[in-house]
N, C-alpha and C positions, 0 to 999 in steps of 0.2 A: 330704775333697774329692778327693784323688788317687784314692782307691778308686772313687768314683762316676764320675770321668772314665774310669778304666780299664774299668769295667763298661759305660759308654756306648760306648766304642770297640769293645769285644768285641761288643756288641749290633749295632752298625752293620756290623761285619765279618761277623757271622753272617747278617744280612739280605742283604748283598752276595753272600755265598757261595751262599745259597739261590736267588737270582735266576739263577744260572748252571747250576742243575741242572734237568734235564728228566726227566719220567716218561712212560712209554709211554701214549699215548691209544688208538691202534689199531695192530694188527699183522696181517700176513699173511706166513707163511713157507710156501713151497711147494717141492716137489721134482719133478723130471722125470727119468725113467729111460727111455732109448731102447734097446730091445733088438730082436733079430731077429724074435721072434714077436709081441711087443706092447709098446706104450708104457705106462708107469705114471706117474700123477701123483697128488699128494695135497696138501691144504692144511691149515694149522693157524693158528688165531687165539688159541690158549692160550699166550700169551707174556707175560713180564714183563721190564721193562728200565728202567734208569736211565742217563742220559748227563750227564756234567759237561762243559759246553762250555768252561769255563775250563782244566781240566786235560787234557781229551780222553779221560778215563777212561769206559769203557762196560762194562756187564755186562748179559747177558740170559740168560734161562732159558726153555726150550721144553718143554712137557709132551709127551712122545713119543706117548702114546695119544690126543692131541688131533688127530693127523693124520687127515683125512677122505678116504676113497677113494670112487670111483664104485661099486666092487664091494665088498660087505661081506666076502667071502671074502679079498680082497686085504688088507683092513684087519686081519682076524684073523691072517693069516699074517705080515704086517708086525710086529704086536705080539708074537705068540707065538714065531715061528720065527727071525726076523731080528734085530729090535731088542730082544727080551726085555724089554719095557717094564715088567713086574713087577719085574725085577731092576735095570733101568736106566731109571727113570721120567722122567729129564730129560736134556736136552742143554743145555750152558751155554757161554757165551763170556765171557771176562774179558780186557780189553785196553785199548788206547789208540788213539784215532783221530788221525792226523796229516793236515795239509793243510787243516784247517777254520779259517776266519777268521770269528769271530762278528760282525764288522762287515762282512763281505763280502756281496755281492749275487749273486743268480742261483744256478745249480747249480754246486757246487764239487766237484771231483774229490778224493776222500780215500782213505786206506788205513787199515784197522784191523789192528793187529798184536797178537797175544795168544795165549791158550790156549783152544782149542776142545775140548770134551769131548763125545764121542758114544760110546754103548755102553760106558761105563766107561773109555774110552781118552782120554787128554789129549795133544794135540799142539800144537806151536807153529805158528801159521798167519799169513799175511798175506792180507787180503781186500780187494780193491778195491771202491770204491763211490762214492756221491754223497751230498751233503747240500744241501738247499735250504731257505732260510728262507722261510716263508709266513706273513706277519703275525708273530705271536709264537710260531709253531710251527716245528718242524724236521721235515723229511721226509728219511728216510734210505732209500737203496735200494742193493742189492748183488745180484750174481749171481756164483756161484763153483762150482767143481767139488769134490766130495768122493769120494775113492776108498774104496770099502767095505773093502778089505783093510787100509787104514791104521787103521781103527777096529775091526778084528777082527770084521767082520760077514761071515759066511760064506754063500755061495750053494751049495745042494746041487747036485751034479753034474747031476742030472736037470733042473734048472731054469736052467742056465747061459744058455740062449737066451731065457729070459723076463725076466731081470733083468740090467741093465747092471752092469759092474764099477765104474763111477763114475756119480754122479747130479749133476744140475745143481740147485743150491739157489738160490732167489730169496727175498730178504728185502725187505720193504716196511714200514717203521716210521714212525709219525707220533707225534711227541713234543709235549707241552705243558709250559710252565714249572711247576715245583713251587711 
């Protein structure tokens, strides 16, 4: 009898824990580079992510060669010369979001603190953003700057006027309950 009660309690706890986990339904990650000669922008929808609203833990992974550019030559140079996407196929973030109240309403200001890996380099970061509950879904948005030198992404001297030393990254995620 005690064993069956124990199994029932574990089962209920498991169902409760699952209700607080969200998986990515749609994503758009983009970046913008403003430089003297030209602006560069690219978008990526090849993202996977899980968010635990109870603990605040979040992980996401972005496929680097999933970034789409207006000019195919830019996309080729991005993957081959700068990001070396064959060698470093993914960018990841693993951390914790603070400031989110799962019972709160409206847009909530939050901060994600954790480890961001780009181009094989992992750094501790704090990223500001927002979370908004929309029915049973969560919408996360963020905009932050990434310095290329922090992640050992080098710009050839000939192209220093074409590519900014830092890029603005915009994240727009929509999560559904698991």
